[in-house]
Every structure is written in structure tokens, then in C-alpha cells.
N, C-alpha and C positions, 0 to 999 in steps of 0.2 A: 506454189512452192515445188521447185525441182532441185533434187540433187544432181549435179552434173559430173563430179569427180569425187574419189575417194582414194586417199593414199593411208597406209598404215604401215609403221615402223613398230616391231616387238610387241603387236597387240594379241594377246592370247596365242593361238598357235600361228600367228604370221610373223614371219622374220621381216618381208617387205614385202608390200602388194601395191598396186595400182591399178583403178577401175574408172573406165568412163561409163558413163550410164546413157540409156535411153529415157525420152522424156514419159513414157507411159509405163511401160511394165519392163522389169529386168528379173531373170530369172538365174538365182546362183544353185547350180546343179553337182551333184558329185557324191561318192560315196560316204558313209557314216564316218564321222569324225574328220572329215576334210577340213571343215571350217565355215559351211554355209552359215551355221547360225551366229557363229562368231562375227561373220561379215556384217549380218543384220543387226548384231549388237552393237558393232561398231558406228553403226549409223544412228542407232538409239543413243549412243554416248554423246555424238554431237549435238542432239536435241536437249538431252537432260543433263550432261555432265556425268554421267554414271551409267554403269551397266545395269541392263533389265534383268540379268540373270545371277550376276554374282555382286552383291554389295560390298565386299571388300575390295577396294580399290587396286591394293597392291597385287592380289591374285590374277589381276588381269594382263600383267606384265610376262611376256613370255618367259619359260624357266630358262634361267641362268642369265638374264640381262637385267638392266639396272633401271629401265625407263621404257613407257611406250608413248607413242604419239599417233594420234587420229587425227588426219587433216580433210576437211571437206568444203569443196566450192558448190554453193548454193545460187539459185535463182529466185529473188522474191519481187514481184511486182516488176520485173524487168531491171533490178539493179542486183550486182554480183555480192553475195555475202561468204567471206572466208572464215571458217571457224575452225579453229585447232584447239583440240584437249589433250594435254601432255601430263605424265606423272614420272616423278624419279621417286625412287623408293626412300623411305623415312621424312619425303617432303609433301606438301599440299598438291591437290590437282591444280592445274591452271587452265582456264579457258578463255581463248583469246578471240577477238571478233573483229575483223580487218585490221590485224596486229596489235590491237589495244586489248590489254589485259582487264577483264572484269573484276571491279573491286569488290563484289559480292556474286556470287555463283547464282543465287536466286535471281539476280536481273536477268539472267540469259533464259530462263524459263519462260517460254510463250512465244519467241522468236522464231522458234522452227516447230510449227504444229505437227505432231506425228502419233501414230497410232499403230500398236504393235498387237497381233492375235498369234499366240503361241500356245504349244501344249501345256506349258507353265502356269497358263491362265487359270487351268482347274484348281489352284490354291485359293481362287476367289470363292468357291465354294466350301472345299474341305478344311481350309484353315482357318484361323480365329478373326474377330473382328478388326484386328490392327491391318490385315490385307486388305479388307475391304474398305476402310477409311483412307487406305493409301490411294487405292484407286480413285475413291470420290475427289479427295483433295488433289490429287495429281490433275483429274479433270478440271476442275474449278480454276486451279493455279495457273493452268495454260493461258487461261483467258483473262484472269483476275489478279494484277500485281498485288494488290492491298491484302487479299485474302492470304497470299502465300508469307506476307510479312507479319500479319497478324499470327497466323498459325506458328510462324517460328517464334514470335514473341511468347505466345501462349506456352509453347512446349519449354522455353528458356525459363519462364515463372514457375511452370508446374515443376521443374527439376529443383528449382531453389526451395519450393514448398515442401517437396518432399524430402529433401537434404534437413530441412529445420524441423520436420517431424522426427525425423531419426535422433537429431542432435538432442531434441527434448527427451526422448527415450533413454538415450545413452547418459545424460547428463541429470536427469530427474528434476528437469526444471521445466519451465513454461513462460513464453512470453505472448499474451495475446496480442498485443498493439503490433508486433512485427508480422505475425500470422495474419491479422486484418488486411494488411498491407498487400500481402501475397493475394488473399482472397478477392480484393478489391481488382486487382489487376487480371487476374484470372476470370474474373465476372466481365470486365470490359472486354478483353479479347474474346473469350468463350463466348459471349453473346452475340459478337458480331461474326463470328465463325458459324454459329448456329443458325442465323438468318439467313446467311450465304447458301448454307447446306440446303436449306429450305426452299429457298428460291431456284437453286439448281434443280433439285429433284422435281419440283413442279414442272420444269420445263421438259427434264429428261426422261422421266418414267412414262408419258405417252409415245416418245420416240422410240424408247426401248420397247415398248408393247408391241408398236407397229413394226419394227424390225423383227422381232420374234416371229410373228404371224407368217412374214414373207420369207423368213428362212426356213421355218419349220412346216410351212402349208397347212398350218392348224390354226384354228381360233381358239387355242387353250386358255384356261384360266391362268395366266401366269402373273405373279406378284413381284412387285419390288418395294418395300416398305421402308421408310427410315424411323430407325430406333434410337432415341435420345431421352436421358433422363431431364434435359431441359422441356420436354413436351409438358410438365407437370407443374414446374416451378423454376424459378430465375435460378441462375448458378449459384449466386451470394447466398441466398435462402437455403440452398441443398449443401454448401461447404459450412455453414452455421450451424444447420441440424444434424450433421454427420461429425462433427468435430470430434465426439469422443471416439467414435468408430476408426477414424483417421489417425488419432494419436496411438491407439491400440495396435493398428496393423503397420503405422509408420508410413503410409503413402498416402495420396488423395485419391478418395474411393468414388468422388462424384465429378462431372466435368465431361465436355464434348469429346475428351479422350478415351470415354467408353461408348460413343455413338457407335452403331451398327447398321449395315444394311441386311434385310431378310429378303431371300428368295424364296418363292413357293409356287408350288404349281396345284391348282384345284384347292388352294387353303392350306396345303402341307408342304413342310419345308424339302425344298429340292433336292436337298442332299441327302435325305433319308427315303425319301418317295419319288424321285424322279428317276427316269430310264437314263442310260448313258446319251442316249440321243436326245433327249430334253435337254439335259445338263449341257451338251456341246452347243445345243441351239441356243440355249440361253447366254453361254458366254462369248459366242459370235454376236448375237443380237447386241450385248452389254457394249462391247467394242465398236461395233459399226454404229451405234447409237451415240458412242463418243465421238465416233469420227464426225456424223451429222451435227451434232452439238459443237463441236469446234470450227468446222467449216462455216456453220451459219453465224457464230459470233465473231470470229478473227477476220472472215471477210477473204480467207484463204483457204485452198483445199489442202487437208493435210497429207502428208506421205503418209502411206498404208504399208507396213511389213507384215508378210505372211509368213511365219515360220513353220515349216513341217506340216503344212495346212492340209496337203492331200493325202498323208499317210495317217492322218488322226479322224477322218471323217467320211463317210460311207458317199456312195456315188450321187444320191439326191443332193446331199448338202453342197459335196463339191461343185454339182451343176447349179445351185443356189449361188455360190460364191462367184462363179464364172459370168452369171447374168449381172452380178452386181459390179463386178470389174468392167463389164461391158457399159455400164450406165456411165453419162455422160459427167455425172457429178463428181466421178473419182478422177484424180490426178495421177500422180506417180505411185507404180506399187512394186514390191519387191517381194519375191516370191523365192524360199528354198524348198528343195527335193532331192530325194536320191534318184529318181527316174526322168532323165532328161527327155525321152521320147515321150512320156505321158505328160509332161509338163507342157512341152512345145505343142502337143495336140490340143491342150486345154486353152492355152493363149492364142492360139492361132483363131480358135473359135471366137474370140474376142473382137476380131477385125480392127485390133489396136496395133500400133508398132510395138515391137518388143526386141530383147537383147537376151541371147543365152550365154551365160558366163560358166563354164566349166571348169570347176578349181583344180581338178585332177589333172588337167593340161595347162592350166595357167600358171600353177605353182612350181 
């Protein structure tokens, strides 16, 4: 997968911008606030139909404007793919593939395999379980269409069941038959999602551990464990067993929407006991394992975005990343950095073709 061209209109701080790219390494350089991360986010937008950094779509429109357009030309297996993402204020996002609008945005996911490594990834360690579930779901959904549809259906039914529980409490009533319909639907979708998550992690965890050793240079006891209420019981049984609690709190307390990933070092939570270096190594290993997983399943090399990577890592880890970039298994890579000389020195060492894009001179 290669991105050949990118055009932006009113996207974040860009009024208009047009970029052509090298097939291997592309570096967005310039001072802070110039738009380096925004350029990477625009590429992410083409793959997922949304921003990596700001989930409120309307806030990605340039201040004072009414719409944005992100336009990309890709080459996939020798065939050109033109993807356009656009948004007008107070309207729904639109994604077009070769001029045709998708009926469902979810149908686009997986067409453009892509992995981003960013300082914002630290949220995977410090934030709540929802952030880690989104990571897991995002990786699986890029290679499994039915998984994404099951997840969307599960969340829809979950919302309906929660609304029903609130209705019962507000109106001092109870309808077990209607609730049972939702229980059965949640069990159906939730069980399939649970099994897919287990299968994914059986493959993913060994890849992750191998990547961690290669990045940290240490064979430390790094742990990644899947936590789920469904390990011990079926979802249907859990919903029935916790009916009283759910009615009291007015939401569904059991299910795959409570799943989590636990990161540990030597058996202890890495959030509390891991050094900054260990945490950074874990996050990069996690994302590069995602890269490996997608490449092996999709049969296509994902695009790799490295956001502000050199400012956030020590010299040793930068060296590790450079060696990985030089690996023949990597395809097209986009890097953002504030120091053009430092970046060019690093990419030259890879012996790959590259392009430097100085946003201060280009805008």
C-alpha cells in the first residue's frame, strides 16, 4: 500500500495543501504548531474516516470555514484507489472510493491498512479500559469485516437495553420478556466478539513479546493479558445473574464492553511499576506488533505513521526504530519532526529513498 498524493482543503490549520510522496520514507518537518501532526492525521483520516487525535469531526474544520476535504490517491496491488473524506458543518461525514459514496462508513475500514505511533498512545497505559478495547477492536476490525458489524450491532443493542433499564426505573415498571430479547441478542453478538478477541490475542501476544525484546534489548517479563467476565460464564448467564444489580444502577454491568487488556512488567502493572523507558518500549512494541499482524493477515504492507517519534524517545530507542525502518518488511513510512537535519541524518542511514517536506517553506 502506497500513498502517492494528498490534497487538503480547510483541514485543521491547512487552507489548501498538495503533497506528492516517495514510495518509502516521507518526512514532514518544521517548527511546533506548523501542522506536521495534522498532515499525518489527514492520512489517518483517509484510512479510517476519522481523526486519530480529535473524535469531534466538526472541530477538524479549519476555523472560520464551513467544510473540509481530504483527498488521497493510493496504489494497492498495482491498482489506483482515490479516497475522498469530506465534512460540511451540521452534516454527516462522507467517504468516497473512486467517486462512489459508501453506504456505510464501516465498509471502508480495512481497505487501507495503517498503523500510527504517537505520543498520544500513552493513553493506552494511563486511561481506562475503553481506550484499550478500542485499540484491540481497531486491529481486529481492519482484517475482519464481520467482527466490526457484530461490534456495531452489540453496541446498538447495549444502548437499547440500557435505555430500557432507565425506563423501568423512571416508570416503576418491569417487562422481563422484552429484556430477555435484548439479553439473547447481546449474548449472540457478545459471544462472537469474545471468541474473536481470544483468537486475535493468541496470535498477537507472542508477536508483541518478540517486538518488545527487539526494541528494549532486554528479555524482560513483559505481560499482556486479556481480562473478560466471559472467561468464567456465558454472557446470557451473567445478565440473568446480575439482573437485580442492573435494575438498581440502570445500566448493563456485564458484557464484553467491560473487557480490558492488562499490561505488566515482572508480574506488576506497568502503569505503576514500569519506568518511562519500559512504558515507551511497550507502546512501540504494541504498535509494531499491530503492523506485523495486519501485514500477515491482509497480505499488504500497512502504511506506518511516526508522529513526533524522535522527540519522545531516547537515542537507543531511536536507533532501534531506524533499524526497523530499514527492514525490508516495511513499506511506506511517514515521519514528523521539528529538526530537519536530525531527521535527514536518520533516514539517510536507512539506505532507502526519501523525501523531506518542510511545511514552513511549503505553506
